C-alpha positions as CSV (number, residue, x, y, z in Angstrom):
1,M,197.3,144.2,87.2
2,D,199.2,145.6,90.2
3,L,197.6,148.8,91.3
4,S,198.8,148.8,94.9
5,N,200.9,152.0,94.5
6,E,198.0,153.8,92.8
7,L,195.6,152.7,95.4
8,E,197.7,153.9,98.4
9,T,198.4,157.2,96.7
10,I,194.8,157.9,95.9
11,K,193.7,156.9,99.4
12,T,195.9,159.6,100.8
13,I,194.8,162.2,98.2
14,A,191.1,161.4,98.8
15,R,191.6,161.8,102.6
16,M,193.3,165.2,102.1
17,A,190.6,166.4,99.7
18,A,187.9,165.3,102.2
19,S,189.7,167.2,104.9
20,I,189.6,170.4,102.8
21,C,185.9,169.9,102.3
22,Q,185.4,169.5,106.0
23,S,187.4,172.6,106.8
24,I,185.4,174.7,104.3
25,Q,182.2,173.1,105.7
26,E,183.1,174.0,109.3
27,E,184.1,177.6,108.4
28,L,181.6,178.6,105.8
29,V,178.5,176.5,106.0
30,D,175.9,178.1,108.3
31,A,173.7,175.3,109.6
32,A,170.7,177.7,109.7
33,Q,171.1,178.8,106.1
34,K,171.9,175.8,103.8
35,N,170.6,177.1,100.5
36,G,173.7,179.0,99.3
37,R,176.0,177.6,96.7
38,E,179.2,179.5,97.6
39,P,180.6,177.1,100.2
40,V,180.0,174.2,97.8
41,T,181.7,175.9,94.9
42,I,184.7,176.8,97.0
43,A,184.9,173.2,98.2
44,D,184.5,171.8,94.6
45,Y,187.4,173.9,93.3
46,A,189.7,173.5,96.3
47,S,189.2,169.7,96.4
48,Q,189.8,169.3,92.6
49,A,192.8,171.6,92.6
50,L,194.4,169.5,95.4
51,I,193.7,166.3,93.5
52,G,195.0,167.7,90.3
53,H,198.2,168.8,92.0
54,A,198.7,165.3,93.4
55,L,198.0,163.5,90.1
56,A,200.4,165.9,88.2
57,H,203.2,164.9,90.6
58,N,202.5,161.2,90.9
59,F,201.0,160.2,87.5
60,P,202.0,163.0,85.1
61,D,201.4,160.9,81.9
62,D,197.8,160.0,82.7
63,A,194.6,161.7,81.4
64,V,191.9,163.2,83.6
65,I,188.1,163.6,83.4
66,A,186.8,165.9,86.1
67,E,183.8,168.0,86.8
68,E,185.3,171.5,87.3
69,R,187.2,173.7,84.9
70,S,189.5,176.7,85.3
71,E,187.5,178.8,82.8
72,E,184.5,178.6,85.1
73,Y,186.6,179.1,88.2
74,M,187.8,182.4,86.8
75,L,184.5,183.5,85.4
76,L,182.0,182.4,88.1
77,L,183.9,183.0,91.4
78,S,184.5,186.4,92.9
79,D,187.9,187.6,93.8
80,Q,187.1,186.9,97.5
81,H,186.0,183.3,96.8
82,R,189.1,182.6,94.6
83,M,191.3,183.9,97.5
84,L,189.5,181.4,99.8
85,V,190.2,178.6,97.4
86,Q,193.9,179.6,97.4
87,R,194.0,179.7,101.1
88,F,192.5,176.3,101.7
89,V,194.7,174.7,99.1
90,T,197.8,176.5,100.4
91,D,197.0,175.2,103.9
92,A,196.7,171.7,102.6
93,I,199.8,171.6,100.4
94,G,202.1,174.1,102.1
95,G,204.1,177.0,100.6
96,Y,202.3,179.7,98.7
97,I,199.9,178.8,95.9
98,F,199.2,181.3,93.1
99,E,196.0,181.6,91.2
100,D,197.7,180.3,88.0
101,D,198.6,177.2,90.0
102,I,195.0,176.5,90.9
103,C,194.0,176.9,87.2
104,V,196.7,174.5,86.0
105,W,195.7,171.9,88.6
106,L,192.0,172.2,87.8
107,D,192.7,171.4,84.1
108,F,195.5,168.9,84.6
109,G,195.3,165.9,82.2
110,K,192.1,167.1,80.5
111,Q,193.7,167.5,77.0
112,K,195.5,164.2,77.1
113,I,194.6,161.0,75.5
114,A,196.1,158.1,77.4
115,E,195.5,154.4,78.2
116,R,194.8,155.5,81.8
117,T,192.3,158.1,82.8
118,W,191.5,159.4,86.3
119,V,187.8,160.3,86.8
120,I,187.2,162.9,89.6
121,D,184.2,164.2,91.4
122,P,185.7,166.6,93.9
123,I,182.6,166.8,96.0
124,D,179.7,164.5,95.1
125,G,176.5,165.4,97.0
126,T,175.9,169.1,97.0
127,K,172.9,169.1,99.3
128,G,174.5,166.5,101.6
129,F,177.5,168.8,102.0
130,L,175.3,171.7,102.9
131,R,173.2,169.7,105.4
132,R,176.4,168.2,106.9
133,G,175.2,164.8,105.8
134,H,176.1,162.4,103.0
135,Y,178.7,163.6,100.5
136,C,182.0,162.3,99.3
137,V,185.2,162.8,97.3
138,A,185.2,160.3,94.4
139,I,188.3,159.2,92.5
140,G,188.3,156.4,90.0
141,L,190.8,155.0,87.4
142,L,189.9,153.8,84.0
143,V,192.3,151.6,82.0
144,Q,191.2,151.4,78.4
145,G,187.8,152.6,79.4
146,E,187.3,150.1,82.2
147,P,187.0,151.1,85.9
148,V,189.7,149.3,87.7
149,L,190.1,151.3,90.9
150,G,187.8,153.4,93.0
151,V,188.2,155.4,96.2
152,L,185.3,157.2,98.0
153,A,186.1,159.5,101.0
154,S,182.9,160.1,102.8
155,P,183.0,162.5,105.8
156,G,179.4,162.1,106.8
157,F,178.8,158.4,106.0
158,Y,177.3,157.6,109.4
159,S,175.7,161.1,109.9
160,D,172.2,159.8,110.0
161,E,172.7,156.6,112.0
162,V,171.0,156.3,115.4
163,D,174.1,155.1,117.1
164,P,177.0,156.4,115.0
165,P,180.7,155.6,115.6
166,P,183.0,158.3,116.9
167,D,184.4,158.9,113.4
168,L,181.3,159.6,111.2
169,G,183.5,159.2,108.0
170,T,184.6,156.3,106.0
171,L,187.1,155.5,103.2
172,T,185.8,152.9,100.9
173,Y,188.0,151.6,98.1
174,A,188.8,148.7,95.7
175,S,191.2,147.8,93.0
176,Q,190.5,145.1,90.3
177,G,191.4,141.7,91.7
178,G,192.3,143.1,95.1
179,G,189.0,143.1,96.9
180,A,186.9,145.9,98.4
181,F,187.5,147.5,101.8
182,M,186.2,150.1,104.2
183,E,187.9,151.9,107.0
184,A,187.4,154.9,109.2
185,L,188.2,158.1,107.3
186,G,190.5,159.3,110.1
187,G,192.5,156.0,109.9
188,G,192.0,152.5,111.1
189,E,192.1,148.9,110.2
190,P,190.6,148.1,106.8
191,E,187.6,145.7,106.8
192,P,186.8,143.6,103.8
193,I,183.3,144.3,102.5
194,R,181.0,142.2,100.4
195,V,177.5,142.7,99.0
196,S,174.6,141.0,100.8
197,A,173.1,137.6,100.0
198,I,169.5,138.9,100.2
199,N,167.3,137.5,97.4
200,D,163.8,138.5,98.6
201,P,162.8,141.9,97.1
202,Q,160.5,142.6,100.1
203,R,163.5,142.4,102.5
204,A,165.9,144.2,100.3
205,T,166.9,147.8,101.2
206,L,166.3,150.1,98.3
207,L,168.7,153.1,97.9
208,T,167.7,156.2,96.0
209,S,168.8,159.8,95.5
210,F,167.4,162.8,97.3
211,E,167.6,164.8,94.1
212,A,164.3,164.7,92.1
213,A,166.3,165.6,88.9
214,H,168.2,162.3,89.3
215,T,165.4,160.0,90.2
216,D,162.0,159.2,88.6
217,F,160.2,158.5,91.9
218,A,156.9,157.6,90.1
219,L,158.7,154.9,88.2
220,I,160.4,153.6,91.3
221,E,156.9,153.3,93.0
222,R,155.7,151.2,90.0
223,V,158.9,149.0,90.1
224,E,158.4,148.4,93.8
225,R,154.8,147.3,93.2
226,A,155.9,145.0,90.4
227,L,158.4,143.5,92.9
228,G,155.7,142.9,95.5
229,R,157.3,145.4,97.9
230,G,154.9,146.8,100.5
231,P,155.0,150.0,102.4
232,D,157.1,148.5,105.2
233,A,159.9,147.4,102.8
234,P,163.2,149.1,103.8
235,R,164.2,152.2,101.9
236,R,166.9,154.9,102.2
237,R,167.2,158.2,100.4
238,L,170.7,159.8,100.5
239,D,173.1,161.9,98.5
240,S,176.3,161.0,96.7
241,Q,178.1,157.8,95.9
242,D,177.8,156.8,99.6
243,K,175.0,154.7,98.1
244,H,177.6,152.7,96.2
245,S,179.6,152.2,99.3
246,M,176.5,151.0,101.2
247,L,175.6,148.6,98.6
248,A,179.1,147.2,98.4
249,A,179.2,146.8,102.2
250,G,175.8,145.0,102.3
251,M,174.1,148.0,103.9
252,G,171.8,148.3,100.9
253,D,170.7,145.8,98.2
254,I,169.3,147.8,95.3
255,Y,170.2,151.2,93.9
256,L,168.0,152.4,91.1
257,R,168.6,155.8,89.3
258,L,166.7,157.1,86.3
259,S,166.0,160.8,85.7
260,P,162.5,161.8,84.7
261,D,164.1,164.0,82.1
262,P,164.5,161.8,78.9
263,N,167.4,164.0,77.8
264,F,169.4,163.5,80.9
265,V,172.7,161.7,80.4
266,E,174.7,160.3,83.3
267,K,178.2,161.6,84.0
268,L,181.2,159.4,84.4
269,W,182.3,161.0,87.7
270,D,179.0,160.1,89.3
271,H,179.6,156.4,88.9
272,A,183.2,155.4,87.9
273,A,184.7,155.1,91.4
274,G,181.6,153.5,92.9
275,Y,181.3,151.0,90.0
276,A,184.8,149.7,90.7
277,I,184.0,149.3,94.4
278,V,180.6,147.6,93.9
279,T,181.7,145.2,91.3
280,E,184.8,144.2,93.3
281,A,182.6,143.6,96.3
282,G,180.5,141.1,94.2
283,G,177.7,143.4,93.1
284,Y,176.3,143.7,89.6
285,V,175.8,146.9,87.6
286,T,173.9,147.7,84.4
287,D,171.8,150.5,83.0
288,V,168.0,150.2,83.5
289,D,167.7,148.3,80.2
290,G,170.2,145.7,81.3
291,S,173.1,146.9,79.2
292,P,176.6,147.1,80.6
293,L,177.7,150.6,81.5
294,D,180.0,152.2,78.9
295,F,182.7,154.5,80.3
296,S,184.5,155.0,76.9
297,S,182.6,157.9,75.4
298,G,184.1,160.9,77.2
299,S,182.6,162.6,80.3
300,R,179.1,161.5,79.5
301,M,177.6,157.9,79.4
302,L,176.0,158.4,76.0
303,K,175.2,154.7,75.4
304,N,173.3,154.1,78.7
305,R,170.0,155.1,80.2
306,G,170.0,155.3,84.0
307,V,171.8,153.0,86.4
308,L,170.9,149.9,88.3
309,M,173.2,148.4,90.9
310,T,172.3,145.4,93.0
311,N,173.9,142.6,95.1
312,G,173.5,140.4,92.0
313,H,170.9,138.1,93.5
314,L,168.1,140.7,92.8
315,H,169.3,142.1,89.5
316,Q,167.1,140.2,87.0
317,A,164.0,140.6,89.2
318,V,164.5,144.3,89.2
319,L,165.2,144.5,85.5
320,D,162.0,142.5,84.9
321,A,160.1,144.9,87.2
322,I,161.5,147.9,85.3
323,A,160.4,146.5,82.0
324,A,156.9,145.8,83.3
325,S,156.7,149.3,84.8
326,K,157.6,151.4,81.7
327,G,155.0,153.9,80.5
């Protein structure tokens, strides 16, 4: 399957969407007051409208699953906030953009049934965005329900490193059969990436979410004990699908996600792009019961419970530890 045109197009789109998010962040996010949702909402809608505009022009016959909707845009945002969305999208695209244009692009492809479906999270990692840390623009492509392409544009990828590079951002991407790569968000040479070869659970770096709603930390503690991991075993907590990029690049070895809410259902846009990248980098992905992830049931992953991503070498050991830690 030749996806080279799609990949290059989406890389450009993701970079543009990340640039909009950065512009909104610089202008509207007060570093001293990071608990407001307005800047995030503006960034969500501006980013998705830009992506919808680009998909409509480049892949008009494809379907789309995306987080935001025009109905909520009109209902939840004030006139002032909608004008800000228009301004940021206008600056990115050029020309004058009307409110109706924004609505059309937000909903592009959502009523279609097609062999190919784009899955979009316009800004993944709300709290990371507000703290100027880890967040990303995530765009994946499903063909007959299978993730075959993923792009993650991450402006704050190195934001918490002790000695970060000049460009804190990365672009991580993969297409089926084409390998997985990472490059500077601002542009640079692509570097092939591959999952680690670590097979000792004590040495493995465990990646988890910041959000308590997404992660049963009590279960994770039990799983770690079952794996024989001590208090010095390496761990990282961070927002967004940056965790997927890190695992694919060998910067993490296990990513375990299971909500403490038994009624919580994972959303496609939180995993589709990252799944394509991790698997192409040699990683292994299932739900916490060991079943393959099913991306074929609409916007929610109704047939799965939680997500486990590993470098492959550790996968069965973690599944066994999960099974031993239930209840």
